[in-house]
C-alpha beads as a LAMMPS data file, in Angstrom:
LAMMPS data file: protein, C-alpha beads

142 atoms
141 bonds

1 atom types
1 bond types

-500.0 500.0 xlo xhi
-500.0 500.0 ylo yhi
-500.0 500.0 zlo zhi

Masses

1 110.0

Atoms # bond

1 1 1 290.912 -133.463 45.707
2 1 1 291.036 -136.015 48.533
3 1 1 294.834 -135.799 48.631
4 1 1 294.684 -132.022 49.007
5 1 1 292.182 -132.265 51.875
6 1 1 294.360 -134.758 53.778
7 1 1 297.464 -132.653 53.032
8 1 1 295.818 -129.510 54.445
9 1 1 294.602 -131.404 57.466
10 1 1 298.047 -132.841 58.236
11 1 1 299.543 -129.337 57.829
12 1 1 297.052 -128.026 60.387
13 1 1 297.956 -130.813 62.816
14 1 1 301.668 -130.114 62.370
15 1 1 301.102 -126.396 62.907
16 1 1 299.020 -127.028 66.032
17 1 1 301.750 -129.286 67.446
18 1 1 304.376 -126.641 66.671
19 1 1 302.357 -123.879 68.352
20 1 1 301.727 -126.071 71.396
21 1 1 305.466 -126.858 71.530
22 1 1 306.326 -123.152 71.384
23 1 1 303.890 -122.372 74.173
24 1 1 305.222 -125.245 76.278
25 1 1 308.807 -124.102 75.687
26 1 1 307.928 -120.538 76.751
27 1 1 306.225 -121.816 79.922
28 1 1 309.255 -123.989 80.753
29 1 1 311.614 -121.058 80.214
30 1 1 309.477 -118.830 82.435
31 1 1 309.453 -121.504 85.155
32 1 1 313.227 -121.916 84.992
33 1 1 313.825 -118.158 85.136
34 1 1 311.344 -117.717 88.026
35 1 1 312.978 -120.580 89.928
36 1 1 316.324 -118.820 89.986
37 1 1 315.079 -115.255 90.369
38 1 1 312.053 -115.716 92.590
39 1 1 311.357 -113.870 95.803
40 1 1 313.018 -115.243 98.921
41 1 1 311.063 -114.569 102.128
42 1 1 314.203 -115.104 104.228
43 1 1 315.588 -111.786 103.035
44 1 1 312.783 -109.821 104.744
45 1 1 313.172 -111.394 108.176
46 1 1 316.031 -110.434 110.372
47 1 1 317.448 -112.796 112.900
48 1 1 316.349 -112.196 116.480
49 1 1 319.264 -111.075 118.643
50 1 1 319.641 -111.005 122.440
51 1 1 319.891 -107.204 122.350
52 1 1 316.429 -106.859 120.744
53 1 1 313.749 -105.452 123.049
54 1 1 311.347 -108.318 122.279
55 1 1 313.932 -111.100 122.622
56 1 1 312.833 -114.011 124.801
57 1 1 315.830 -115.944 126.054
58 1 1 315.500 -119.695 125.792
59 1 1 316.409 -120.409 129.385
60 1 1 315.732 -123.777 131.029
61 1 1 312.313 -122.657 132.329
62 1 1 311.104 -121.526 128.902
63 1 1 312.366 -124.685 127.225
64 1 1 310.782 -126.867 129.910
65 1 1 307.390 -125.147 129.520
66 1 1 307.624 -125.532 125.760
67 1 1 308.388 -129.259 126.090
68 1 1 305.496 -129.700 128.494
69 1 1 303.117 -127.877 126.143
70 1 1 304.080 -130.177 123.274
71 1 1 303.065 -133.242 125.290
72 1 1 299.378 -132.343 125.326
73 1 1 297.426 -134.232 122.689
74 1 1 295.323 -131.335 121.436
75 1 1 295.372 -132.095 117.720
76 1 1 292.094 -133.247 116.209
77 1 1 292.044 -135.406 113.137
78 1 1 288.403 -134.850 112.206
79 1 1 285.889 -132.068 112.668
80 1 1 284.309 -132.131 116.135
81 1 1 286.480 -135.050 117.240
82 1 1 289.001 -133.929 119.820
83 1 1 290.269 -134.983 123.195
84 1 1 288.285 -132.726 125.530
85 1 1 290.202 -133.834 128.611
86 1 1 293.537 -132.927 127.006
87 1 1 292.201 -129.533 125.938
88 1 1 291.151 -128.788 129.522
89 1 1 294.534 -129.963 130.824
90 1 1 296.271 -127.716 128.287
91 1 1 294.046 -124.808 129.267
92 1 1 294.985 -125.290 132.957
93 1 1 298.652 -125.604 131.988
94 1 1 298.559 -122.251 130.190
95 1 1 296.928 -120.507 133.134
96 1 1 299.427 -122.002 135.625
97 1 1 302.474 -121.521 133.386
98 1 1 301.959 -117.823 132.741
99 1 1 301.034 -116.275 136.088
100 1 1 302.188 -112.786 135.115
101 1 1 299.747 -112.664 132.231
102 1 1 296.849 -113.978 134.260
103 1 1 297.490 -111.612 137.186
104 1 1 298.000 -108.500 135.061
105 1 1 295.326 -105.802 135.361
106 1 1 295.809 -105.118 131.637
107 1 1 294.938 -108.654 130.575
108 1 1 291.604 -110.374 130.844
109 1 1 290.785 -113.811 129.554
110 1 1 287.608 -115.709 129.028
111 1 1 286.789 -119.274 128.113
112 1 1 284.992 -119.571 124.784
113 1 1 283.009 -122.710 123.898
114 1 1 284.494 -124.549 126.903
115 1 1 287.902 -125.153 125.327
116 1 1 289.318 -121.926 123.893
117 1 1 290.872 -119.065 125.808
118 1 1 290.355 -115.538 124.517
119 1 1 292.776 -112.918 125.843
120 1 1 292.092 -109.201 125.693
121 1 1 294.961 -106.798 126.347
122 1 1 293.944 -103.233 127.152
123 1 1 295.812 -100.058 127.924
124 1 1 294.822 -96.416 127.899
125 1 1 297.252 -95.707 125.056
126 1 1 297.012 -98.978 123.111
127 1 1 294.246 -100.443 121.024
128 1 1 292.771 -103.703 122.287
129 1 1 294.520 -106.880 121.207
130 1 1 292.925 -110.297 121.264
131 1 1 294.677 -113.639 121.215
132 1 1 293.083 -117.036 121.292
133 1 1 294.411 -120.360 122.466
134 1 1 293.945 -121.672 118.919
135 1 1 296.777 -119.496 117.653
136 1 1 300.446 -119.956 118.453
137 1 1 301.176 -119.105 122.061
138 1 1 304.731 -118.034 122.778
139 1 1 306.395 -119.789 125.726
140 1 1 308.038 -116.596 126.960
141 1 1 307.721 -115.214 130.481
142 1 1 305.388 -112.304 129.859

Bonds

1 1 1 2
2 1 2 3
3 1 3 4
4 1 4 5
5 1 5 6
6 1 6 7
7 1 7 8
8 1 8 9
9 1 9 10
10 1 10 11
11 1 11 12
12 1 12 13
13 1 13 14
14 1 14 15
15 1 15 16
16 1 16 17
17 1 17 18
18 1 18 19
19 1 19 20
20 1 20 21
21 1 21 22
22 1 22 23
23 1 23 24
24 1 24 25
25 1 25 26
26 1 26 27
27 1 27 28
28 1 28 29
29 1 29 30
30 1 30 31
31 1 31 32
32 1 32 33
33 1 33 34
34 1 34 35
35 1 35 36
36 1 36 37
37 1 37 38
38 1 38 39
39 1 39 40
40 1 40 41
41 1 41 42
42 1 42 43
43 1 43 44
44 1 44 45
45 1 45 46
46 1 46 47
47 1 47 48
48 1 48 49
49 1 49 50
50 1 50 51
51 1 51 52
52 1 52 53
53 1 53 54
54 1 54 55
55 1 55 56
56 1 56 57
57 1 57 58
58 1 58 59
59 1 59 60
60 1 60 61
61 1 61 62
62 1 62 63
63 1 63 64
64 1 64 65
65 1 65 66
66 1 66 67
67 1 67 68
68 1 68 69
69 1 69 70
70 1 70 71
71 1 71 72
72 1 72 73
73 1 73 74
74 1 74 75
75 1 75 76
76 1 76 77
77 1 77 78
78 1 78 79
79 1 79 80
80 1 80 81
81 1 81 82
82 1 82 83
83 1 83 84
84 1 84 85
85 1 85 86
86 1 86 87
87 1 87 88
88 1 88 89
89 1 89 90
90 1 90 91
91 1 91 92
92 1 92 93
93 1 93 94
94 1 94 95
95 1 95 96
96 1 96 97
97 1 97 98
98 1 98 99
99 1 99 100
100 1 100 101
101 1 101 102
102 1 102 103
103 1 103 104
104 1 104 105
105 1 105 106
106 1 106 107
107 1 107 108
108 1 108 109
109 1 109 110
110 1 110 111
111 1 111 112
112 1 112 113
113 1 113 114
114 1 114 115
115 1 115 116
116 1 116 117
117 1 117 118
118 1 118 119
119 1 119 120
120 1 120 121
121 1 121 122
122 1 122 123
123 1 123 124
124 1 124 125
125 1 125 126
126 1 126 127
127 1 127 128
128 1 128 129
129 1 129 130
130 1 130 131
131 1 131 132
132 1 132 133
133 1 133 134
134 1 134 135
135 1 135 136
136 1 136 137
137 1 137 138
138 1 138 139
139 1 139 140
140 1 140 141
141 1 141 142
């Protein structure tokens, strides 16, 4: 009777290993198939062309402003630890670098919590848009 018990137990272990192997093999096959047939986000984006209405040419002025913006040390490494002086310098740089935005009657901006700029764009036919300094700011000449 003891031999039968151990025989049944070893059969169960073998079966469990086989089932686990089958499941693992199926998962590996699915991963391989998904790797070669998965969605590619590049196919949905079209390349920006100079003839596009929203194209911003990368002239020397735009590139220079972009380089200058990258020099500000505005990245914080811990919560509530940031270079306040650099944030204020960056804020002044944005205001000086984009005079058309800041002089437009359609655009208003306000300083939020001393270091963030909140832009509101209004028009009689367009819904309000809001942009903050915390999001990506395009270096174009708006």
